[in-house]
VEXMARGU-338849 format. One line per 3 residues: number of its first residue (from 0); their letters; for each residue x, y, z of C-alpha. Coordinates in pm, whole numbers, plus 50000, padded with zeros to 5 digits. Each point is the difference from the previous one (the first is absolute). Layout:
REM VEXMARGU-338849
NUM> A> X/Y/Z; ...;
***
This chain:
REM VEXMARGU-338849
0> XXX> 21149/92717/67943; 50105/49653/49898; 49657/49865/50086;
3> XXX> 49842/50199/49712; 50254/49876/49737; 49831/49785/49735;
6> XXX> 50089/49638/50008; 49994/49842/49647; 49969/49652/50140;
9> XXX> 49699/50097/50203; 49836/50167/49693; 50041/49681/49803;
12> XXX> 49780/49824/50252; 49699/50219/49887; 50066/49977/49627;
15> XXX> 49750/49718/49942; 49732/50204/50170; 50076/50302/49780;
18> XXX> 49966/49789/49687; 49659/49871/50114; 49886/50357/50075;
21> XXX> 50121/50129/49662; 49834/49702/49826; 49664/50074/50161;
24> XXX> 50022/50366/49892; 50095/49910/49643; 49725/49731/49977;
27> XXX> 49740/50244/50132; 50111/50263/49752; 49976/49748/49712;
30> XXX> 49646/49896/50109; 49903/50366/50021; 50134/50064/49649;
33> XXX> 49820/49692/49864; 49675/50112/50160; 50037/50347/49851;
36> XXX> 50073/49845/49661; 49687/49781/50029; 49777/50290/50107;
39> XXX> 50135/50248/49746; 50070/49781/49698; 49788/49685/50028;
42> XXX> 49689/50137/50178; 50041/50369/49938; 49721/50036/49746;
45> XXX> 49751/49796/50203; 50075/50187/50323; 49974/50336/49828;
48> XXX> 49655/49907/49869; 49900/49887/50347; 50122/50327/50147;
51> XXX> 49806/50195/49740; 49687/49800/50067; 50034/50067/50371;
54> XXX> 49926/50367/49936; 49696/49913/49786; 49678/49938/50190;
57> XXX> 49741/49771/49846; 49639/50088/50083; 49698/49784/49934;
60> XXX> 49708/50173/49830; 49684/49824/50113; 49773/49904/49713;
63> XXX> 49638/50113/50022; 49763/49715/50076; 49720/49934/49755;
66> XXX> 49666/50164/50061; 49685/49814/50098; 49700/50104/49793;
69> XXX> 49636/49906/50027; 49805/49833/49719; 49940/50340/49838;
72> XXX> 50356/50127/50034; 49940/50210/50314; 50298/50016/50236;
75> XXX> 49985/49785/50312; 50371/50002/50093; 50253/50249/49862;
78> XXX> 50343/50160/50054; 50084/50353/50113; 50339/50178/49990;
81> XXX> 50170/50079/50328; 50328/50047/50187; 50166/49798/50273;
84> XXX> 50279/50061/50250; 50265/49726/49976; 50296/49936/50228;
87> XXX> 50323/49814/49905; 50127/49882/50343; 50366/49958/49896;
90> XXX> 50035/50374/49945; 49845/50112/50327; 50254/50167/50231;
93> XXX> 49771/50019/50304; 49655/49842/50020; 49909/50218/50296;
96> XXX> 50092/50323/49823; 49819/49886/49684; 49682/49923/50194;
99> XXX> 50005/50344/50165; 50032/50167/49660; 49725/49800/49835;
102> XXX> 49752/49981/50288; 49842/50348/49964; 49988/49971/49621;
105> XXX> 49843/49654/49977; 49789/50044/50314; 50148/49684/50145;
108> XXX> 50137/49945/50349; 50384/49983/50004; 49986/49669/50189;
111> XXX> 49775/49856/49730; 50246/50099/49727; 50293/49846/50192;
114> XXX> 49800/49685/50068; 49899/49970/49633; 50360/50029/49880;
117> XXX> 50142/49760/50259; 49726/49745/49936; 50065/50008/49625;
120> XXX> 50379/49967/50046; 49942/49700/50224; 49750/49830/49771;
123> XXX> 50126/50098/49655; 50367/50085/50050; 50193/50330/50014;
126> XXX> 49972/50075/49626; 49628/49954/49936; 49828/50331/49935;
129> XXX> 49722/50099/50237; 49679/50172/49895; 49960/50236/50290;
132> XXX> 49679/50162/49880; 49797/49976/49680; 49746/50231/49841;
135> XXX> 50186/50313/50107; 49819/50331/49983; 50135/50285/49787;
138> XXX> 50114/50183/50315; 50182/49691/50129; 50181/49957/49668;
141> XXX> 50108/50365/49998; 50130/49991/50357; 50184/49671/49946;
144> XXX> 50174/50137/49692; 50127/50293/50206; 50183/49773/50246;
147> XXX> 50092/49722/49758; 50355/50120/49918; 50084/50010/50371;
150> XXX> 49836/49665/50074; 50204/49703/49870; 49790/49699/49907;
153> XXX> 49674/50193/49942; 49826/49981/49663; 49670/50133/49868;
156> XXX> 49874/49767/49731; 49706/50009/49768; 49763/49715/50071;
159> XXX> 49680/49847/49874; 49721/49981/50251; 49730/49737/49963;
162> XXX> 49657/50160/50032; 49659/49849/50071; 49723/50248/49909;
165> XXX> 49727/49790/50164; 50194/49996/50329; 49840/49746/50239;
168> XXX> 49755/49881/49735; 50127/49668/49864; 50333/50018/50185;
171> XXX> 50010/49624/50063; 49938/49935/49630; 50255/50244/49859;
174> XXX> 50250/49944/50281; 50290/50228/50085; 50373/50031/49931;
177> XXX> 50297/50028/50231; 50375/49955/50022; 50122/49645/49960;
180> XXX> 50119/49836/50321; 50332/49823/50040; 49814/49672/50046;
183> XXX> 49808/50042/49674; 50303/50069/49778; 50125/49639/49958;
186> XXX> 49647/49861/49969; 49896/50247/49727; 50331/49968/49818;
189> XXX> 49937/49628/49979; 49637/50048/49899; 50084/50248/49723;
192> XXX> 50335/49852/49905; 50115/50126/49662; 49736/50274/49999;
195> XXX> 50101/50233/50283; 50272/50034/50258; 49859/50152/50316;
198> XXX> 50214/50210/50231; 49961/50184/50326; 49792/50312/49946;
201> XXX> 49782/49859/49722; 49628/50069/50017; 49776/49695/49956;
204> XXX> 49634/49908/50028; 49924/49887/50353; 49639/49884/49968;
207> XXX> 49698/49983/49772; 50043/50043/49626; 50319/50198/50056;
210> XXX> 50153/49674/50121; 49808/49754/49782; 50086/50160/49665;
213> XXX> 50346/50131/50093; 50154/49832/49695; 49758/50181/49769;
216> XXX> 50004/50354/50136; 50359/50025/50124; 50227/50201/49772;
219> XXX> 50376/49974/49938; 50205/50240/50211; 50240/50240/49832;
222> XXX> 50349/50117/50101; 50156/50344/50022; 50366/50083/50071;
225> XXX> 50134/50304/50186; 50352/50106/50096; 50047/50041/50375;
228> XXX> 50261/50130/50239; 50150/49817/50297; 49685/50068/50203;
231> XXX> 49770/49852/49740; 49871/50341/49893; 49928/50064/49638;
234> XXX> 50258/50221/49824; 49928/50229/49712; 50171/49850/49701;
237> XXX> 49944/49880/49649; 49847/49664/49922; 50179/49750/50226;
240> XXX> 50260/49782/49834; 50228/49723/50108; 50354/50014/49860;
243> XXX> 49883/50182/49691; 49694/49784/49949; 49669/50182/50028;
246> XXX> 49734/49838/50219; 49645/50004/49864; 49692/50026/50219;
249> XXX> 49729/49739/49950; 49642/50120/49998; 49745/49801/50202;
252> XXX> 49729/49800/49822; 49643/50067/50109; 49806/49699/50131;
255> XXX> 49705/49864/49804; 49648/50115/50084; 49730/49769/50134;
258> XXX> 49644/50044/49874; 49769/49856/50264; 49643/49874/49980;
261> XXX> 49914/50240/50284; 49748/50272/49921; 50109/50310/50193;
264> XXX> 49645/50136/50017; 49865/49675/50147; 50297/49983/50237;
267> XXX> 49923/50350/50126; 49628/49918/50032; 50087/49694/50209;
270> XXX> 50220/50205/50230; 49730/50266/50045; 49737/49734/50079;
273> XXX> 50224/49826/50253; 50100/50325/50170; 49641/50126/50014;
276> XXX> 49907/49711/50229; 50345/49993/50166; 50034/49630/49936;
279> XXX> 50295/49776/50080; 50054/49724/49749; 50047/49929/49632;
282> XXX> 49834/50055/49665; 50063/49851/49658; 49809/50080/49681;
285> XXX> 50049/49770/49702; 49867/49985/49647; 49842/49669/49904;
288> XXX> 50312/49912/49795; 50234/50030/50299; 50126/50357/49953;
291> XXX> 50033/50173/50338; 49837/50344/49998; 50057/50103/50362;
294> XXX> 50203/49865/50292; 49972/50159/50342; 50106/49930/50358;
297> XXX> 49921/50206/50309; 50157/50130/50212; 50284/50087/49769;
300> XXX> 50327/50195/49988; 50147/50269/49777; 50280/49849/49787;
303> XXX> 50127/50353/49930; 50135/50001/50355; 50228/49709/49906;
306> XXX> 50106/50133/49659; 50192/50287/50164; 50195/49766/50227;
309> XXX> 49910/49810/50317; 49701/50157/50175; 50040/50168/50335;
312> XXX> 50000/49775/50310; 49662/50144/50097; 49842/49911/49666;
315> XXX> 50160/49656/49997; 49893/49923/50356; 49643/50105/49927;
318> XXX> 49980/49773/49695; 50151/49685/50147; 49805/50031/50325;
321> XXX> 49664/50053/49832; 49789/49695/50098; 49831/50004/49659;
324> XXX> 50332/49957/49814; 50022/50271/49730; 50281/49818/49817;
327> XXX> 49795/49682/49960; 49859/49938/49653; 49665/49875/50126;
330> XXX> 49863/49932/49651; 50233/49698/49970; 50135/49954/50353;
333> XXX> 49704/50016/50238; 49849/49652/49988; 49675/50039/50191;
336> XXX> 49691/49789/50050; 49769/50090/49708; 49690/49953/50213;
339> XXX> 49671/50005/49811; 50168/50098/49673; 50095/49630/49990;
342> XXX> 49636/49893/49973; 49959/50046/49620; 50293/49760/49950;
345> XXX> 49825/49753/50228; 49682/50044/49797; 50188/49907/49683;
348> XXX> 50120/49677/50162; 49661/49911/50147; 49814/50063/49673;
351> XXX> 50251/49818/49784; 50007/49701/50236; 49618/50001/49992;
354> XXX> 49980/50029/50378; 49738/50261/49913; 49826/50130/49692;
357> XXX> 49905/50365/49938; 49654/49928/50141; 50097/49784/50300;
360> XXX> 49857/50145/50322; 50215/49974/50312; 49887/50087/50354;
363> XXX> 50221/50274/50149; 49896/50060/50363; 50188/50229/50235;
366> XXX> 50205/49715/50145; 50086/49637/49934; 50185/49739/50201;
369> XXX> 50288/49800/49861; 50129/49754/50253; 49978/50181/50331;
372> XXX> 50075/50345/49861; 49746/50262/49887; 50055/50176/49667;
375> XXX> 49827/50334/49949; 49867/50171/49690; 50097/50355/49898;
378> XXX> 49683/50141/50159; 49846/49893/50327; 49672/49862/49860;
381> XXX> 50148/49831/49694; 49870/50027/49642; 49732/49734/49988;
384> XXX> 49960/49771/49701; 50218/50128/49717; 50162/49904/49670;
387> XXX> 50358/50064/49898; 49892/50336/49854; 49873/50128/50336;
390> XXX> 50288/49836/50187; 50252/50209/49808; 49785/50313/49979;
393> XXX> 49937/50006/50377; 50328/49826/50098; 49865/49705/50198;
396> XXX> 50253/49808/50208; 49777/49702/50080; 49936/49932/49630;
399> XXX> 50372/49976/49930; 50077/49807/50319; 49775/49732/49852;
402> XXX> 50182/50023/49667; 50329/49948/50180; 49869/49690/50176;
405> XXX> 49867/49855/49674; 50314/50070/49795; 50280/49923/50243;
408> XXX> 50340/50169/49997; 50156/49818/49706; 49720/50085/49759;
411> XXX> 50011/50359/50121; 50373/50004/49931; 49965/49838/49657;
414> XXX> 49749/50261/49886; 50131/50315/50164; 50378/49974/49968;
417> XXX> 49984/50023/49616; 49851/50349/50047; 50342/50101/50134;
420> XXX> 49927/49993/50372; 50312/49886/50189; 50229/50065/49701;
423> XXX> 50227/50284/49895; 49854/50189/49707; 50331/50058/49822;
426> XXX> 49965/50381/49994; 50334/50177/49941; 50058/50126/50353;
429> XXX> 50222/49820/50251; 49905/49845/50333; 49651/49885/49905;
432> XXX> 49855/49746/50243; 49787/49702/49906; 49743/49993/50278;
435> XXX> 49828/49668/50074; 49727/49788/49850; 50000/49709/50246;
438> XXX> 49955/49633/49931; 50026/49690/50218; 50349/49929/49864;
441> XXX> 50108/50360/50054; 49903/49989/50368; 50176/49669/50052;
444> XXX> 50322/50130/49846; 49991/50355/50140; 49868/49935/50350;
447> XXX> 50034/49625/50043; 49633/49950/50087; 49702/49835/49834;
450> XXX> 49724/50212/49850; 49700/50034/50231; 49638/49999/49867;
453> XXX> 49918/50325/50183; 50271/50176/49801; 49791/49951/49684;
456> XXX> 49751/50251/50141; 50246/50278/50074; 50166/49946/49662;
459> XXX> 49664/50026/49821; 49953/50361/50114; 50359/50106/49932;
462> XXX> 50132/49971/50355; 50223/49747/50172; 50310/49914/49799;
465> XXX> 49889/50184/49684; 50204/50310/49923; 50026/50203/49681;
468> XXX> 50141/50330/49880; 49788/50275/49840; 50164/49927/49664;
471> XXX> 49910/49630/50022; 49640/50085/50079; 49984/50244/49709;
474> XXX> 50127/49727/49766; 49750/49748/50138; 49705/50238/49956;
477> XXX> 50116/50095/49653; 50000/49628/49921; 49634/49976/50100;
480> XXX> 49922/50316/49802; 50166/49865/49684; 49848/49653/50056;
483> XXX> 50319/49805/50059; 50294/50205/49866; 50281/50019/50258;
486> XXX> 50227/50285/49889; 50352/50091/50099; 50008/50351/50147;
489> XXX> 50268/50237/49876; 50108/50358/50059; 50276/50059/49742;
492> XXX> 49849/50037/49652; 50323/50067/49812; 50356/50124/50026;
495> XXX> 50102/50270/49751; 50327/50181/49934; 50039/50377/49988;
498> XXX> 49894/50005/49636; 49678/49814/50074; 50117/49671/49851;
501> XXX> 49837/49699/50167; 50265/49775/50157; 49773/49765/50189;
504> XXX> 49623/49964/50006; 49757/49803/50209; 49656/49888/49890;
507> XXX> 49695/49867/50185; 50024/49633/50080; 49738/49743/50101;
510> XXX> 50180/49743/50214; 49704/49768/50054; 49650/49951/49868;
513> XXX> 49786/49839/50270; 49744/49881/49747; 50270/49748/49900;
516> XXX> 50118/49716/50224; 50262/50110/50256; 50283/49816/50172;
519> XXX> 49772/49953/50301; 49759/49811/49775; 49722/50260/49993;
522> XXX> 49846/50224/49741; 49720/50253/50035; 49717/50040/49753;
525> XXX> 49904/50347/49867; 49650/49948/50141; 50144/49973/50352;
528> XXX> 50186/50326/49957; 49682/50168/49872; 49805/49901/50312;
531> XXX> 50271/50135/50233; 50034/50318/49794; 49628/50069/50028;
534> XXX> 50014/49947/50377; 50290/50246/50023; 49813/50250/49786;
537> XXX> 49724/49990/50260; 50253/50081/50276; 50048/50344/49841;
540> XXX> 49651/50050/49856; 49750/49775/50182; 49746/50118/50254;
543> XXX> 50191/49828/50282; 50347/50008/49849; 50272/50082/50252;
546> XXX> 50153/50262/49763; 49676/50141/49859; 50064/50348/50143;
549> XXX> 50302/50061/49778; 49857/49988/49650; 50131/50200/49702;
552> XXX> 49753/50172/49763; 49985/49802/49676; 50255/49740/50110;
555> XXX> 49916/49670/50165; 50269/49849/50219; 50024/49640/50116;
558> XXX> 50197/49906/50306; 50004/49886/50359; 50057/50163/50336;
561> XXX> 50188/49819/50273; 50088/50028/50365; 50313/49824/50123;
564> XXX> 50032/49950/50374; 50343/50074/50143; 49929/49761/50288;
567> XXX> 49728/49767/50125; 49722/50130/50224; 49775/49828/50249;
570> XXX> 49629/49951/49927; 49899/50298/50216; 50249/50224/49817;
573> XXX> 49954/49889/49641; 49722/50252/49928; 50148/50280/50213;
576> XXX> 50054/50331/49826; 50336/49979/49827; 50069/50374/50022;
579> XXX> 49994/49981/50382; 50304/49774/50004; 50362/50123/50011;
582> XXX> 50141/50067/49651; 50221/49691/49989; 49702/49773/50080;
585> XXX> 49769/50135/49730; 49919/49786/49697; 50149/50064/49658;
588> XXX> 49758/50110/49729; 50019/49868/49642; 49823/50094/49683;
591> XXX> 50088/49864/49658; 49797/50086/49692; 50015/50025/49623;
594> XXX> 49808/50206/49745; 49804/49987/49786; 49839/49696/50158;
597> XXX> 49925/49831/49668; 50310/50106/49803; 50289/50061/50242;
600> XXX> 50266/50261/49930; 50139/50078/50345; 50029/49808/50328;
603> XXX> 50079/50180/50326; 50095/49837/50330; 50020/50197/50324;
606> XXX> 50114/49873/50338; 49915/50256/50269; 50175/49881/50314;
609> XXX> 49819/50041/50332; 49708/50176/49829; 49749/49751/50149;
612> XXX> 49789/49946/49686; 50053/49952/49631; 49677/50185/49927;
615> XXX> 50101/50330/50162; 50375/49947/50021; 50095/49899/49648;
618> XXX> 49699/50022/49764; 49993/50383/49972; 50363/49995/49889;
621> XXX> 49938/49736/49733; 49698/50200/49881; 50207/50320/49967;
624> XXX> 50279/49829/49804; 49765/49826/49757; 49805/50322/49958;
627> XXX> 50323/50188/49920; 50081/49734/49738; 49664/50038/49826;
630> XXX> 50007/50379/50022; 50329/49990/49814; 49946/49722/49748;
633> XXX> 49619/49993/49964; 49874/50342/50111; 49695/49973/49779;
636> XXX> 49867/49706/50202; 49989/50192/50328; 49888/50323/49831;
639> XXX> 49705/49824/49834; 49899/49832/50326; 50010/50330/50189;
642> XXX> 49797/50164/49727; 49730/49732/50021; 49998/50027/50379;
645> XXX> 49955/50377/49980; 49707/49957/49758; 49832/49747/50229;
648> XXX> 50050/50229/50301; 49851/50289/49809; 49700/49793/49888;
651> XXX> 49943/49877/50353; 50006/50356/50130; 49745/50110/49738;
654> XXX> 49773/49708/50089; 50022/50088/50371; 49911/50362/49933;
657> XX> 49701/49891/49789; 49870/49790/50285;
***
């Protein structure tokens, strides 16, 4: 038993260790007490407020975007009320179970729901809310509300759905909206610094006017507060408060409305005309002061499919794989050879430079040689001896080949570039392209080669390096019609608030007057414009005019048809029937015209891709649009003409019976 007897001397050996152990315990206890004192006394109030706020959920109330109205106040783009299913990932207990519950209600595959949630968590973090489905039906809302209390993280929120009543008509002009991407957030926050703070989940304009005038039509989002339980579910309680302080909701502010220069009736008429002939291409109708009346691209897409969230993979695949590019805004992005529609601009240069006079007769056979290469006219036998009037009316190539040789590329550039060819117009929409009006210097800088004399010939008939958009050609023709006034086109007439107060207004603007000396050193006399205008009047009204079949009762148009080759053809193929070729090898058809011929009000440009001819491919569409304009704004003109025609027909019938 002696071995278990305590030995005082031996215990003394461990005394220093005991003191260290007791010291650590006492020190820890003191730190613990100090920490409690700090949390309870020093930071108690702040932490209590934080704790209170943690049970209060802040919800963003999206502000309605401003409407887009036509020139008469008719709705072009509007908002509709709706509901959306929203998921808060941090409250989800099981993604798989959630997807199984929601799949039959939302008519979505469970795997798709899981993938959507996981993708969002990866891209936007675990706390960013996910719009699972927008534009819910009444039945979907009812069924979701039944399972909501047993489904942590699920919310049914009221939403505002952007609506486009015209659907595919004008989609590239009006644009569409969608959820902001993670990549766009820092860029837009910098762009609109001090005006808005963008966050994940915000809806923004993605293209067209929705994007271009975002700062005008975007509203200010509101905030609502709700009290939630540990699962993020709303609890029934009085107005939420934090530590006795009541939290006030903030109502959203409606965006401002945009009144456009577009005329809905003319826009619809343009769409009907384009669909009737099933044309691919672009159309722009413009008043002589630069106000855009109609803007159309085909094929198109329905922006309503994007307003309710990303379109289905099938819809998206069909759109992006369409060879004719439905998303492309062809009015300002398709820079195409203008073909024979370029010839009136050449006539202006040739007349003003006195290469020819209005009465100069030029031989236009079926073919001419330049160097060792043959150049063919528009018809196999040529046009014989003609003046500039017949050259434009019948669309002679040989006549203008000779003008190109006489002028040379730099004079062509000096005269034609001031019309706006090869330059951006400055219209409000983004991503406009400039096209090309070549010069010797341009070729040297862009390609690194010297200009060749033979290239003067292809340029003179709107081929070769020359490219222009439909909007540029409309501006150029309007300049001829107004005898020198180059206008700036515009679509947004004014921005107004919800009370109708004008916040910003845009007025017609003449950017250049070609009857005055330009930077290129040229100016054009009114008499030159008058000669070209008369020649273009004959295109639509003359006995051999290329657009004579598309006249409007009581209204004289002036314009020019054009055929733009998509590739070069050998001599034995140049006169082959275009319609027999594969679609992608068929020529583009142009027709650009204004009316009335002597006092222009409206100019319409149509590019009908792969339609083979401007006469049959584009001219009927221009005719229908101009006719719709006059039926609306000058119905008496057409009515009187039809009345006179009926009287003449009746008189002729009586005379025939008498004989």
